[in-house]
Structures are given as structure tokens and as C-alpha cells.
C-alpha positions, 0 to 999 in steps of 0.5 A, spaced: 615 552 452 616 559 452 617 564 460 611 568 457 605 562 456 607 560 462 605 565 466 599 567 461 593 564 465 589 558 462 583 558 459 578 553 462 576 546 460 575 545 451 571 541 449 573 534 449 575 535 455 568 536 458 565 531 453 568 526 457 566 530 464 560 529 461 560 522 459 563 520 465 557 523 469 552 520 466 555 513 465 555 514 475 548 516 473 545 509 469 549 506 474 546 510 480 539 510 477 537 503 477 539 501 484 534 508 486 528 506 483 528 499 484 530 502 493 523 506 491 520 499 491 522 496 496 520 502 500 513 500 497 513 493 497 516 494 505 510 499 506 504 493 503 508 488 507 505 493 514 498 496 511 497 489 510 498 486 518 495 492 519 489 491 516 489 484 519 490 485 526 484 491 525 479 486 522 481 481 526 480 485 532 473 487 530 471 480 527 473 479 535 469 485 538 462 482 534 461 475 535 466 472 531 462 476 525 468 480 520 466 488 517 462 488 512 455 485 513 449 489 515 448 489 522 452 483 523 447 480 520 452 474 515 445 473 512 444 480 509 450 481 503 456 484 505 458 490 501 465 495 501 461 501 503 458 497 509 466 494 512 469 502 510 464 504 516 465 500 521 471 501 522 472 507 521 466 508 526 464 507 532 460 499 533 456 496 538 456 489 538 451 487 532 456 491 528 451 498 527 455 504 526 454 510 529 457 518 528 460 518 535 463 513 540 456 512 546 455 506 551 452 503 547 457 504 541 463 504 544 468 499 539 472 502 535 473 505 530 478 501 528 481 505 522 482 513 520 481 510 513 482 506 509 489 507 507 490 505 499 495 501 496 502 504 496 503 500 489 497 502 486 494 506 490 488 504 490 484 504 496 477 501 494 476 494 497 472 489 492 467 484 495 470 476 494 463 472 496 464 466 500 465 461 494 470 468 490 476 464 489 482 471 490 483 472 484 488 480 482 485 485 477 489 491 479 482 494 478 482 496 486 486 496 492 484 491 496 481 483 495 476 482 502 472 475 503 467 477 509 466 470 511 473 469 512 475 476 515 481 474 510 484 480 506 490 480 501 493 486 496 489 486 489 497 487 485 497 481 480 504 481 479 511 479 483 516 482 488 522 485 487 524 478 490 520 474 485 514 473 489 508 473 489 504 480 492 499 475 493 503 471 497 502 476 502 
């Protein structure tokens, strides 16, 4: 090496060196992305569990304050056909003991509201509630966010899949 070349500044990385750096970065990204994606899935599963706990608590509270009649029945009459619209209205508005709703709390409508809105299922982003009859099975189809049976007050996520641990979401 001549003294003149020793003092000459280096021109930077060559093409082969850049290619090796890019290859190493690609391998590292390929290893990190699945871990991050799995972390996001675990977070959604955790949010689902929390929403289920909260919704089930509010449904149980409603039932205990309304003569053991769960939300969904118009006027609190179990002889009437339950509906998703009535379920949402009864949980998001003040009610009286029979389940009649009002726009504002009053001396008569002193229960609730239990929720501001029905939350979307974090796995399918649907807040739609599918009402099941007394003899209907909880068969998941993923179309709505939630499956709800007013006669029992039972609520399940409508997700026909398993979580990151292999457990059915319907078993939550």
C-alpha cells in the first residue's frame, strides 16, 4: 500500500456490502414480523375477554334489577319475541323495573344505562347482536359480533375460530 493510497478517503460501501446489509435486515424483519403479528392477535383476544366480562356483568346486573328478566324482551314481557333493537335500547337507555326505556333518567326510569353503546367484537369488528331463541344452539358463523340468548342472558362472541392457544373463542 503506498503512502498516497493510505491517506485517500474511502468511497463508501460497495454493492456487495450493501446487498449483505439488506439481506441481514430482511432476515431480521422476517423473524420479527410474526412475533409482532402474534402480539397484535393476543391483544385482540385480551380485549375480547375484557369486553365479554364487562358485557356479561352488565347483562347480569340488568337481569337482577328487572325481576330476573334479561334485556331484549319488549316491555320486559318474556311472552313477547325478543329483538336485538330492544336489547340495545334497554342496555343503552334508562329503564324502569319492567324494562320500559326513556331518553333520560327519572324517578321512574332509575335503572341504567348500562352501556354507552354495544362494543364491536375486536376480532370481527361487528357490534351486531344476533338474538337466539330458547332452543337455539350457539353456532358461530362470524356474521354478527355477538350471539345472545335472552332467556338465559348468555352472550358469546360470534367468531368461528380458535385463539392463539388453540381454544375456541366460543368457549370464552
